[in-house]
C-alpha positions in Angstrom: -6.7 41.4 5.0 -5.0 40.2 1.8 -5.7 36.1 1.2 -2.4 34.7 1.2 -1.5 30.8 1.1 2.0 31.9 3.3 0.3 33.5 6.1 -0.2 31.2 9.1 -2.9 30.0 9.5 -3.6 29.3 5.4 -0.3 27.7 4.3 2.5 27.3 3.0 6.1 26.3 4.0 6.9 26.1 2.2 10.3 25.5 2.2 11.3 27.0 0.3 14.0 24.8 1.8 12.6 25.8 1.7 15.7 26.8 2.9 12.6 25.3 3.0 13.8 22.0 1.6 17.6 20.6 2.3 19.7 19.1 -0.5 22.7 19.1 -1.6 22.9 22.7 -2.4 21.3 23.8 1.2 24.3 22.9 3.5 26.3 25.2 5.4 28.6 27.0 3.3 31.8 28.6 5.4 32.2 31.8 2.9 33.2 35.2 3.9 30.2 37.5 4.5 30.2 41.0 2.7 29.9 44.2 4.7 28.9 45.9 2.1 26.1 43.3 0.9 22.6 44.0 0.7 18.9 43.3 -0.3 18.0 44.5 -3.9 15.1 43.8 -6.2 16.1 41.9 -9.5 13.2 40.7 -10.9 9.0 42.3 -10.6 6.0 40.6 -12.3 2.9 42.5 -12.7 0.9 39.5 -12.1 -2.4 40.3 -10.5 -3.8 40.3 -7.1 -2.9 36.3 -6.1 0.7 37.2 -7.6 3.4 36.6 -5.5 6.7 34.5 -5.5 5.8 31.5 -2.8 9.2 29.8 -3.0 12.6 29.7 -4.4 16.0 27.2 -4.9 19.3 28.2 -6.2 20.9 25.7 -8.7 24.4 26.6 -8.8 25.8 30.1 -8.7 24.2 31.1 -11.4 20.7 28.9 -11.6 17.6 28.7 -10.3 14.2 28.5 -9.9 10.9 30.7 -8.8 7.4 30.4 -8.5 5.0 32.9 -8.6 1.4 32.4 -8.1 -1.6 31.5 -5.8 -4.2 30.5 -8.1 -2.5 29.5 -11.3 1.6 29.1 -10.9 4.2 30.1 -13.7 7.7 28.7 -13.0 10.3 31.4 -13.3 14.3 30.2 -14.2 17.5 31.8 -13.5 20.2 32.3 -15.7 23.0 34.4 -14.2 21.4 37.6 -13.8 18.3 37.0 -16.0 15.3 35.1 -14.7 12.3 33.6 -17.6 9.5 31.8 -17.5 9.1 28.3 -18.0 6.1 25.8 -18.9 4.9 24.3 -15.9 2.4 21.7 -15.3 -1.3 22.9 -14.3 -2.2 23.0 -10.7 -5.4 21.8 -8.7 -7.9 24.9 -7.8 -6.1 26.8 -5.7 -2.5 25.3 -5.6 0.9 26.9 -5.1 4.5 26.0 -4.9 5.2 25.6 -1.1 8.5 24.3 -0.9 11.6 24.0 -3.8 14.8 22.5 -3.9 17.6 20.9 -6.0 20.7 18.5 -5.9 21.6 19.3 -9.8 20.5 21.6 -12.7 18.7 18.3 -13.8 16.8 17.2 -10.7 14.6 19.9 -9.5 12.0 19.2 -7.4 9.0 21.4 -6.5 6.0 20.7 -4.1 2.6 22.0 -4.2 -0.6 22.0 -2.2 -3.8 22.9 -3.6 -7.3 22.8 -2.2 -8.1 19.0 -2.9 -4.8 17.8 -3.7 -1.0 18.8 -3.7 1.4 17.6 -6.3 5.8 17.0 -6.1 6.9 17.9 -9.6 10.3 17.2 -11.2 12.9 19.1 -13.7 15.0 16.9 -15.5 16.9 19.6 -17.4 13.9 19.9 -19.6 10.7 19.5 -18.9 8.3 19.7 -15.8 6.3 16.0 -14.8 4.3 15.9 -12.0 5.9 12.9 -10.1 3.2 12.1 -7.6 -0.2 14.0 -6.3 -1.0 13.1 -3.3 -4.9 13.6 -1.7 -3.4 15.6 1.0 -2.1 18.8 1.5 2.0 19.3 1.1 3.8 21.4 4.3 7.5 20.9 3.0 9.7 18.4 1.1 13.5 16.8 1.9 15.6 16.3 -2.0 19.0 14.3 -1.5 18.7 13.0 -4.7 16.6 11.8 -7.7 16.2 8.3 -5.8 15.8 9.9 -2.3 13.0 12.6 -1.3 10.6 13.3 1.2 7.6 15.2 1.7 5.5 15.6 4.5 2.2 17.4 5.5 1.0 20.4 7.0 -0.7 21.1 10.2 -4.0 23.5 9.8 -6.4 20.6 8.6 -6.4 18.7 11.8 -7.8 15.4 11.4 -6.2 15.1 7.3 -2.6 14.8 7.6 -0.3 13.8 5.0 1.9 12.7 6.9 5.4 11.2 6.1 6.5 9.9 2.8 9.3 8.7 0.9 10.6 8.2 -3.0 12.9 5.6 -3.9 13.4 6.9 -7.6 10.8 4.0 -8.1 7.3 4.3 -5.5 5.9 6.4 -2.9 6.1 5.2 0.4 4.0 6.3 3.3 6.5 6.2 6.2 5.6 4.5 9.2 5.6 6.7 12.7 5.3 9.6 10.4 1.8 10.3 10.3 1.3 13.7 11.4 4.8 15.0 10.9 5.8 18.6 9.1 8.3 20.5 7.3 11.7 18.9 7.1 15.4 19.0 6.4 17.9 16.2 6.5 21.4 15.6 5.2 21.6 11.8 4.9 19.5 8.8 4.1 19.8 7.9 7.8 19.5 11.5 9.1 16.5 13.3 8.2 14.7 16.2 10.4 11.0 17.1 11.2 8.6 18.5 13.5 5.1 18.1 14.6 3.0 20.6 16.6 5.9 21.1 20.1 7.7 18.4 19.1 11.1 17.9 16.8 11.6 14.1 14.9 14.8 12.8 14.0 14.9 10.3 11.4 17.8 7.9 12.1 17.5 5.2 8.9 14.5 2.8 10.2 12.4 4.9 13.1 11.5 8.6 13.9 12.5 9.2 17.5 10.3 12.5 18.9 11.5 15.2 21.5 9.1 17.6 22.9 10.9 21.1 23.0 7.6 23.2 24.6 9.2 24.0 27.1 11.3 26.2 25.1 8.8 27.9 23.0 6.7 31.2 24.1 4.4 30.5 26.6 0.9 28.9 25.8 -1.6 31.4 27.0 -5.3 32.1 25.7 -4.6 33.6 22.5 -1.8 31.6 21.1 -0.8 28.3 19.9 3.1 28.1 20.5 4.4 25.4 17.6 8.0 24.6 15.7 7.3 26.0 12.3 10.3 25.4 10.5 13.9 23.0 11.0 17.3 23.2 9.5 20.1 20.6 10.3 23.5 22.1 9.7 24.9 19.1 10.6 25.0 16.2 12.7 25.4 18.2 15.9 23.6 20.9 14.6 20.4 21.6 14.3 18.2 24.2 14.3 14.7 24.9 14.7 11.7 28.0 14.6 9.3 28.4 17.1 6.5 30.7 16.6 4.0 31.8 20.0 1.4 32.2 17.1 -0.2 35.0 18.9 -3.6 35.5 17.5 -4.2 37.8 14.4 -0.6 38.7 15.0 1.6 36.1 15.2 5.0 35.6 17.0 7.0 36.0 19.3 9.7 33.6 17.7 12.3 31.6 19.6 15.2 29.8 17.9 16.4 26.5 19.1 19.6 24.7 18.7 20.9 20.6 19.0 23.7 20.8 19.8 23.7 16.3 19.6 23.0 15.9 22.8 20.1 18.4 23.7 17.9 21.5 22.1 18.1 24.4 23.5 16.8 28.1 23.2 19.7 30.3 21.6 17.8 33.4 20.4 14.7 35.3 20.6 12.5 38.5 19.7 9.0 40.6 19.7 8.5 40.1 16.4 5.0 39.9 16.5 4.1 42.0 13.9 3.9 38.7 10.7 4.0 34.9 10.5 6.4 32.7 9.8 5.7 30.7 7.1 5.8 26.4 7.7 9.0 25.6 7.5 10.9 29.1 5.6 14.8 29.0 6.8 17.7 29.3 5.5 21.3 28.9 5.6 23.3 32.0 5.1 26.7 30.9 4.0 28.6 31.7 7.2 26.9 29.7 10.3 23.9 32.4 10.0 20.0 32.0 8.9 17.7 34.0 7.2 13.9 33.4 8.6 11.2 35.5 6.4 8.1 37.0 9.0 5.8 38.1 6.3 3.2 40.5 7.5 -0.9 40.3 7.4 -3.4 42.7 7.4 -1.1 45.8 6.5 1.5 45.0 9.4 4.6 45.6 9.4 7.0 42.4 7.2 10.2 41.5 8.4 13.3 39.5 6.8 15.1 38.0 10.0 18.6 37.8 10.1 20.3 35.6 12.8 24.3 35.8 13.2 26.2 36.0 16.0 23.6 34.2 18.7 21.1 37.6 18.1 18.3 38.1 15.7 17.6 41.4 14.0 15.2 42.8 11.3 17.5 43.4 7.7 17.0 46.2 5.8 14.8 45.7 2.8 14.8 48.1 -1.0 10.9 48.7 0.2 9.5 49.9 3.6 8.2 46.7 5.8 4.7 48.3 5.9 5.0 47.2 1.4 6.6 44.5 1.1 6.4 40.6 2.0 9.2 38.3 2.1 7.8 34.2 1.7 10.6 32.2 0.7 14.6 32.4 0.8 17.5 29.9 -0.4 20.7 30.6 -0.5 23.6 30.9 -3.4 25.8 27.5 -2.7 29.3 27.9 -2.3 28.2 32.1 -1.2 27.2 33.9 1.3 24.6 35.4 -1.6 20.6 34.7 -1.4 17.9 34.8 -3.2 14.3 35.6 -2.0 10.7 35.4 -3.4 7.7 37.5 -2.2 5.5 40.7 -3.3 5.4 44.6 -3.1 2.1 45.8 -1.8 0.3 49.5 -0.9 0.6 50.3 2.6 -2.3 48.1 4.4 -2.0 45.3 1.9 -5.2 45.6 1.1 -4.6 43.6 -2.2 -3.9 46.6 -4.4 -0.8 47.3 -6.3 0.4 44.1 -5.6 3.7 43.5 -7.9 5.8 39.9 -7.4 9.0 40.5 -6.6 12.8 38.3 -6.3 15.3 39.7 -4.7 19.1 39.1 -4.5 21.1 39.5 -1.8 24.9 40.6 -2.4 26.8 43.2 -3.0 
């Protein structure tokens, strides 16, 4: 099996807003979907067997960022149809960007994990700067403004959780009551969502309130560990959460949960068991639906799921599902067009023939 920090049981978000990370550009749009839209590869990078675009984010209609590499990360900037590499700080050993988000061209954030530490980095319009280094791994983040940023931990190292941290533009503070929270999405300083195992958690500006959704997740058995793996706040009375059965060696089945402002309910499910949903990878589709990547592992079939009209379905990709992994997705603001990142590989996914790829969805 090809090593990857985007497979469940290894580590990512990753955000990428995540949608991996919620920010000004992550909010829902009511643009009309294009019936002729399709996924197509727009950039290919030969960067070795560890190459893969682990996180993407869009900045307006024509801008964006993508981060390539698991062992040694390169940042790529989008300008219209062109992608160009930009100098990026060296990460700790084995580090990779697991989430990215932006509220403007001069406020772009990347969140990277590593073997011994994790890092929050910011692009100010001209350079990338390390804003903070943590001694635990980051699993996801929320960017609301340059002075309102959250980071959350990852579930893969029990007893060593990062917890929830907040940046106010000057200092980073560990937030009380958020010691084991993961992922994250937010609408405002007093409306933040995160998750922890079988719980979802809401921050109202002063405290966290946790709600168990264990009864809505796939049933537990001897070979799985059902858990929430992503959350997306669409509005104050519309929040989605992704639940994965985490079947051993496979992942899945997958369920989609929805909060209507009062209660949580299961709104869709599917036996997408031949893949793993990366931590906190879920994106709005611009017309009320969602995109959710389910990368395969060890040669298994990979999927990019689309939720629309109350149903989950696997999208048609430009490469056979046994030869491509989509790890990250992001909505292009003001449209139903999307960005995605991942890699193509030889059948069997044994580490050969790897090419990092960026994709766009549109007509």
